[in-house]
C-alpha positions in Angstrom: -113.8 -86.6 -76.6 -112.1 -87.6 -79.8 -109.1 -85.5 -78.8 -108.9 -87.3 -75.4 -109.0 -90.7 -77.0 -106.3 -89.8 -79.5 -104.0 -88.6 -76.7 -104.5 -91.8 -74.7 -103.7 -93.9 -77.8 -100.6 -92.0 -78.5 -99.5 -92.3 -74.8 -99.9 -96.1 -75.0 -97.8 -96.2 -78.1 -95.1 -94.2 -76.5 -95.1 -96.4 -73.4 -95.1 -99.6 -75.4 -92.1 -98.4 -77.3 -90.0 -98.3 -74.1 -87.9 -101.2 -72.9 -89.8 -102.8 -70.0 -86.5 -103.9 -68.3 -85.6 -101.1 -65.8 -82.5 -102.9 -64.3 -80.1 -100.5 -66.1 -82.4 -97.4 -65.9 -80.1 -94.4 -66.0 -76.9 -96.4 -66.6 -77.3 -96.3 -70.3 -76.5 -92.6 -70.1 -73.1 -93.3 -68.4 -69.9 -94.2 -70.1 -69.2 -97.9 -69.8 -66.0 -97.3 -67.8 -68.1 -95.6 -65.0 -70.4 -98.5 -64.3 -69.8 -99.6 -60.6 -69.8 -103.2 -59.4 -69.3 -104.4 -55.9 -66.9 -107.0 -54.8 -66.3 -108.6 -51.4 -63.1 -109.9 -49.8 -61.9 -111.2 -46.5 -58.7 -110.5 -44.8 -57.3 -111.6 -41.5 -55.7 -109.3 -38.8 -53.5 -110.4 -35.9 -54.0 -109.4 -32.3 -52.1 -109.5 -29.1 -52.4 -108.2 -25.5 -50.2 -105.3 -24.5 -49.8 -103.6 -21.1 -51.6 -100.3 -20.8 -48.8 -98.8 -18.7 -49.5 -95.6 -17.0 -52.6 -93.8 -18.2 -53.9 -90.3 -17.7 -55.6 -90.1 -14.4 -58.2 -87.5 -15.4 -61.3 -88.5 -13.5 -63.7 -87.0 -11.0 -63.9 -90.3 -9.2 -61.2 -91.6 -6.8 -60.6 -95.2 -6.0 -59.6 -96.9 -2.7 -59.0 -100.6 -1.9 -57.6 -103.8 -3.3 -59.4 -106.5 -5.3 -58.4 -109.8 -6.8 -60.3 -110.8 -9.9 -61.5 -114.4 -9.5 -61.6 -114.8 -13.3 -58.0 -113.9 -14.1 -56.4 -114.0 -10.7 -55.0 -110.6 -11.3 -55.0 -108.0 -8.5 -55.4 -104.3 -8.4 -54.6 -101.9 -5.6 -55.6 -98.2 -5.5 -55.3 -95.2 -3.2 -55.4 -91.5 -3.9 -54.4 -87.9 -3.2 -57.0 -85.2 -3.1 -57.2 -81.4 -2.6 -60.2 -79.8 -0.9 -61.9 -76.8 -2.4 -62.6 -73.6 -0.4 -65.5 -71.7 -2.0 -65.3 -68.0 -2.6 -68.3 -67.4 -0.4 -66.9 -69.4 2.5 -67.5 -68.1 6.0 -68.1 -69.3 9.5 -71.1 -67.9 11.5 -70.4 -64.8 13.6 -71.3 -66.5 16.9 -69.6 -69.9 17.1 -70.1 -70.8 20.8 -67.0 -70.2 22.8 -65.0 -70.0 19.5 -64.7 -73.7 19.9 -64.6 -76.4 17.2 -66.1 -79.6 18.5 -64.6 -81.9 15.9 -63.4 -82.3 12.3 -63.7 -85.3 10.0 -63.2 -86.5 6.5 -66.1 -88.2 4.6 -65.5 -90.3 1.6 -68.8 -90.9 -0.2 -68.9 -94.3 -2.0 -70.8 -94.1 -5.3 -70.2 -97.8 -6.1 -67.8 -100.6 -5.3 -66.7 -104.0 -6.3 -66.1 -107.0 -4.0 -67.4 -107.7 -0.6 -68.7 -104.7 1.3 -67.8 -106.2 4.7 -64.1 -106.9 3.9 -61.9 -104.9 6.2 -59.5 -102.4 4.8 -56.9 -100.2 6.6 -55.9 -96.7 5.5 -53.5 -94.0 6.8 -54.2 -90.3 6.2 -51.3 -88.0 5.6 -51.4 -84.2 4.9 -49.7 -83.1 1.7 -46.7 -80.9 1.9 -46.6 -80.1 -1.8 -49.3 -78.6 -4.0 -50.9 -80.7 -6.7 -50.5 -78.5 -9.8 -53.7 -78.0 -11.8 -51.6 -77.3 -15.0 -50.0 -80.7 -14.9 -51.4 -84.0 -16.2 -51.2 -86.7 -13.5 -51.0 -90.4 -14.4 -51.8 -93.6 -12.6 -48.1 -94.1 -11.6 -48.1 -91.0 -9.5 -45.5 -91.2 -6.7 -47.3 -90.1 -3.4 -44.0 -89.7 -1.6 -43.3 -86.6 -3.8 -46.2 -84.8 -2.1 -46.0 -85.9 1.6 -43.4 -86.7 4.2 -43.4 -90.5 4.7 -40.9 -90.2 7.6 -43.7 -88.7 9.8 -46.6 -90.6 11.4 -50.0 -90.3 9.7 -52.6 -88.0 11.1 -54.8 -91.0 11.6 -55.1 -94.7 10.7 -58.4 -96.5 10.4 -59.8 -99.9 9.7 -63.1 -99.7 7.8 -65.5 -101.6 5.7 -67.4 -100.2 2.8 -70.7 -101.0 4.5 -69.8 -99.0 7.6 -71.6 -100.7 10.5 -70.4 -98.1 13.0 -73.1 -95.7 11.7 -76.9 -95.8 11.5 -78.6 -97.4 8.5 -80.3 -94.1 7.6 -76.8 -92.5 7.2 -75.2 -95.5 5.6 -77.5 -96.0 2.6 -78.6 -92.8 0.8 -80.3 -92.1 -2.5 -77.1 -91.7 -4.3 -74.3 -93.2 -2.3 -73.8 -96.7 -0.9 -72.1 -95.4 2.2 -69.6 -92.9 3.4 -66.3 -93.7 5.1 -66.0 -91.4 8.1 -62.4 -90.6 9.3 -62.1 -88.4 12.4 -59.1 -86.0 12.3 -57.3 -84.6 15.3 -59.4 -81.8 16.9 -56.5 -79.3 16.7 -56.7 -79.2 12.9 -60.3 -78.1 13.0 -59.5 -75.5 15.7 -56.6 -74.3 13.6 -58.9 -73.8 10.6 -61.3 -71.7 12.7 -58.6 -69.7 14.5 -56.9 -68.9 11.1 -60.3 -67.7 9.8 -60.6 -65.2 12.6 -57.1 -63.9 12.3 -56.5 -64.1 8.6 -59.9 -64.3 6.8 -58.1 -63.6 3.5 -56.9 -67.2 3.5 -60.5 -68.3 2.8 -61.3 -66.0 -0.1 -60.7 -68.8 -2.7 -59.2 -72.2 -3.2 -55.7 -70.9 -4.0 -55.6 -68.7 -0.9 -56.7 -71.6 1.3 -54.0 -73.9 -0.2 -51.3 -71.3 0.6 -52.6 -70.7 4.1 -50.3 -73.1 5.9 -53.2 -74.9 7.6 -52.5 -78.6 8.1 -54.3 -80.4 5.2 -55.0 -77.3 3.2 -52.8 -78.7 0.4 -54.8 -81.9 0.5 -54.5 -85.4 1.9 -53.0 -88.7 0.8 -55.4 -91.6 1.6 -52.9 -94.5 1.7 -54.1 -98.1 1.6 -52.1 -100.1 4.2 -53.8 -103.5 4.3 -56.8 -105.5 3.2 -58.1 -107.2 0.1 -61.5 -108.1 -1.4 -63.2 -104.7 -1.9 -62.5 -101.5 -3.9 -64.6 -98.3 -3.5 -65.5 -95.8 -6.2 -65.5 -92.4 -4.3 -67.1 -89.5 -6.2 -67.2 -87.0 -3.4 -64.8 -86.3 -0.5 -65.5 -83.7 2.1 -63.7 -82.2 5.1 -66.3 -81.1 7.7 -65.7 -78.8 10.7 -68.4 -79.0 13.4 -69.4 -76.4 16.1 -72.3 -75.0 18.0 -73.7 -71.7 16.9 -75.7 -69.1 18.9 -78.4 -67.2 17.0 -79.0 -63.9 18.8 -82.1 -63.1 16.8 -83.9 -66.1 18.2 -81.8 -66.5 21.3 -81.2 -70.1 20.3 -78.2 -72.4 20.1 -77.9 -74.7 17.1 -75.7 -77.7 17.9 -73.4 -79.7 15.6 -73.5 -77.2 12.7 -70.8 -77.6 10.1 -68.8 -76.0 7.3 -67.4 -78.2 4.5 -64.5 -78.2 2.2 -65.1 -80.5 -0.8 -62.9 -82.4 -3.2 -64.4 -81.2 -6.5 -63.5 -80.9 -10.1 -62.1 -77.5 -9.4 -59.2 -79.1 -7.5 -57.0 -82.1 -8.2 -57.8 -85.7 -7.4 -55.1 -88.2 -8.4 -55.6 -92.0 -8.1 -52.6 -94.4 -8.1 -53.2 -97.9 -9.5 -51.0 -100.9 -9.1 -51.8 -104.0 -11.2 -50.2 -107.3 -10.4 -50.0 -110.7 -12.2 -50.8 -109.2 -15.6 -47.9 -110.9 -17.4 -49.6 -114.3 -17.7 -52.5 -112.6 -19.5 -50.0 -110.9 -21.8 -48.4 -114.2 -22.6 -51.7 -116.0 -23.3 -51.7 -116.5 -27.1 -55.1 -118.2 -27.1 -56.9 -114.9 -26.7 -56.4 -111.2 -26.0 -57.7 -108.9 -23.2 -59.0 -105.5 -22.5 -58.8 -104.7 -18.8 -59.3 -101.5 -16.8 -58.2 -99.5 -15.0 -54.7 -99.0 -16.4 -54.5 -102.7 -17.2 -54.4 -104.2 -20.6 -55.1 -103.1 -24.2 -55.6 -105.3 -27.3 -53.3 -104.4 -30.2 -54.5 -105.1 -33.7 -52.2 -105.3 -36.7 -54.0 -104.9 -40.0 -52.7 -106.8 -43.1 -52.1 -103.8 -45.3 -49.6 -105.7 -47.5 -52.4 -108.2 -48.3 -54.6 -105.3 -49.4 -51.9 -104.1 -51.8 -51.2 -107.6 -53.2 -54.9 -108.4 -53.8 -56.7 -108.3 -57.2 -58.7 -105.3 -55.8 -55.6 -103.2 -55.0 -56.8 -100.5 -57.5 -60.4 -100.6 -56.3 -62.0 -98.2 -53.8 -62.7 -99.6 -50.3 -66.3 -99.0 -49.6 -66.6 -100.6 -46.2 -64.5 -102.6 -43.7 -66.3 -104.4 -40.8 -64.4 -105.7 -37.8 -66.0 -107.7 -35.0 -64.3 -108.4 -31.7 -66.0 -111.4 -29.9 -65.9 -111.8 -26.2 -65.4 -115.2 -24.5 -67.8 -116.0 -21.7 -66.3 -116.1 -18.2 -64.8 -119.4 -17.1 -65.3 -118.8 -13.4 -68.6 -118.2 -11.7 -68.4 -115.6 -8.9 -70.6 -113.1 -7.1 -67.6 -110.6 -7.3 -66.5 -110.9 -10.9 -65.4 -107.8 -12.8 -67.9 -106.0 -15.1 -67.6 -106.0 -18.9 -66.1 -102.9 -20.5 -69.2 -101.2 -22.1 -67.3 -99.0 -24.5 -64.0 -99.4 -26.3 -62.0 -97.0 -28.4 -60.0 -98.1 -31.5 -57.2 -95.7 -32.1 -53.9 -95.8 -34.1 -50.9 -96.6 -31.9 -49.1 -93.6 -33.3 -52.1 -91.3 -32.3 -52.5 -92.7 -28.8 -49.9 -90.5 -27.1 -51.6 -87.2 -26.5 -55.0 -88.5 -27.5 -56.7 -88.1 -24.1 -54.4 -85.3 -23.0 -55.6 -83.2 -25.9 -59.3 -84.0 -25.3 -59.8 -85.8 -28.6 -62.9 -87.8 -29.3 -63.6 -90.6 -31.9 -64.0 -89.1 -35.3 -64.8 -92.3 -37.4 -61.8 -91.5 -39.5 -58.7 -92.5 -37.5 -60.4 -93.4 -34.2 -63.7 -95.3 -33.6 -66.0 -96.0 -30.7 -67.8 -99.4 -30.2 -70.4 -100.3 -27.6 -70.6 -103.8 -26.1 -73.6 -105.8 -27.4 -74.8 -108.2 -24.8 -77.1 -109.8 -27.4 -74.2 -110.9 -29.6 -71.4 -110.7 -27.0 -69.4 -108.5 -29.4 -67.9 -105.1 -30.1 -68.7 -104.1 -33.7 -66.8 -101.6 -35.8 -69.0 -101.3 -38.8 -66.9 -99.2 -41.2 -63.2 -98.8 -40.8 -62.8 -97.9 -44.5 -61.4 -94.4 -44.0 -58.7 -95.8 -41.6 -57.7 -98.7 -43.8 -57.7 -96.5 -46.9 -55.3 -94.1 -45.2 -53.0 -97.0 -44.2 -53.0 -98.3 -47.7 -52.1 -94.9 -49.1 -49.3 -94.4 -46.6 -47.8 -97.8 -47.4 -48.1 -97.2 -51.1 -46.6 -93.7 -50.9 -43.7 -94.8 -48.7 -44.8 -92.5 -45.9 -45.8 -95.2 -43.4 -44.3 -95.2 -39.9 -43.1 -98.5 -38.3 -46.5 -98.8 -36.5 -48.7 -97.4 -39.2 -50.9 -100.4 -39.4 -51.4 -101.0 -35.7 -54.2 -99.8 -33.4 -55.1 -100.2 -29.8 -58.5 -101.2 -28.4 -58.9 -99.3 -25.1 -61.7 -99.4 -22.5 -63.1 -95.8 -22.3 -65.9 -93.8 -20.7 -67.7 -91.5 -23.2 -69.7 -88.4 -22.3 -72.6 -87.2 -24.5 -74.5 -83.9 -24.5 -78.2 -83.5 -24.5 -78.3 -84.0 -28.3 -76.5 -87.4 -27.9 -73.3 -85.9 -29.4 -70.0 -87.3 -28.2 -68.2 -84.5 -26.3 -65.6 -86.2 -24.1 -63.7 -89.4 -23.8 -61.5 -90.6 -20.9 -60.0 -93.8 -19.8 -62.5 -96.2 -18.1 -61.4 -96.5 -14.5 -64.1 -99.0 -13.4 -63.0 -102.5 -12.6 -63.7 -104.3 -15.9 -62.2 -107.0 -18.1 -63.0 -108.9 -21.3 -61.2 -111.8 -22.9 -61.5 -111.6 -26.7 -61.2 -114.0 -29.6 -57.7 -113.5 -31.1 -54.1 -114.3 -30.5 -53.4 -117.5 -32.4 -56.9 -117.2 -34.0 -56.7 -114.3 -36.4 -59.8 -112.1 -36.7 -61.7 -111.4 -39.9 -62.0 -108.1 -41.8 -65.0 -108.1 -44.1 -64.3 -105.7 -46.9 -66.6 -104.4 -49.7 -64.9 -102.8 -52.7 -66.3 -100.5 -55.4 -65.0 -101.8 -58.7 -65.2 -99.6 -61.8 -65.7 -101.2 -65.2 -62.8 -100.2 -67.3 -63.8 -101.9 -70.6 
């Protein structure tokens, strides 16, 4: 017991001999020049709207229609070219009744749309004469005349509405698709497909063999928008269907209106052409900036790197740089307004060419992804310090390019894996637009420095 009391007494003495102020706990062991203090500073970046130009048309969705945005009064028109895939297991039944094809049609399945679903649109369908090369990158300025003969009459023309009232409700509205646009092709094309299958079955062993078969439409079709405004369809599946009756000898039964399908899938090319009009007035608007898709407008940001180098913190380390892009609310109320881009990519202008072509994704070093916040009406880039630090170094070392301190803000569509890891980025081709604070009003960069005590 005496030993225990003595130990407690000594412990109290030891504790009482310590400084009860723990604010600098651990720092007393550091050389004074290593003590870190934080400092904050604000800089101002300039922004402007620039045309997106022709962007990489790498998308599994095709677009068809014309729509005028009531907010900006800009218009976008789109039509597309598509190949149709022949599976390696393709075959017709052995007993097609009378070897006769009853009909052939094209079905364009509408995943989504913008505008008024009962606005009439007119399309022409042309067979392609040239093959879309899977080894080539296609852009939104694709010239369809390169791939079809525009001196010939189309296979078919059709007026349609997205909500197709020529078919039954049960067929129009499915679990996944809003509707499908049905286009009947000349009967002889379907008969040609079947007759070729009987005479030259090797033409159906795979997609490449089918494309080279010489069958009308085997290289694909151009769906050309001829007239109409007020609606634009997002088409995620296109099919060419061949219909026939089939006799089953095992049951002595005839099955009517059976079909085989050729699908426009990711294995073959789909290339959408976009035409934007009336964008120049948005580019000239110095009261704000815009991001607009598809293939519409980017916001360009110029960072004030010279101000960083001239500041009292020029020798300090940049710990964090926060940038917030604030969206203006719409000025026009409409049931058919464009959506808001949900994700934007910030990437250096010098890195933009080849970025999507080379399947790059945001690395939080030289490119960054931000998601739209409906709560704050903003896009937030929380830490651009690696990017700004690199720009400062390039400027200081004399290795800076003419556009070293400029970045684009681009609407994008990200893809994540099951672990929520970003695996793919492509241009956003949905009809979307956002007007951002900027232009004449510079935007803030909130910077936190790490300052080392050198005394």
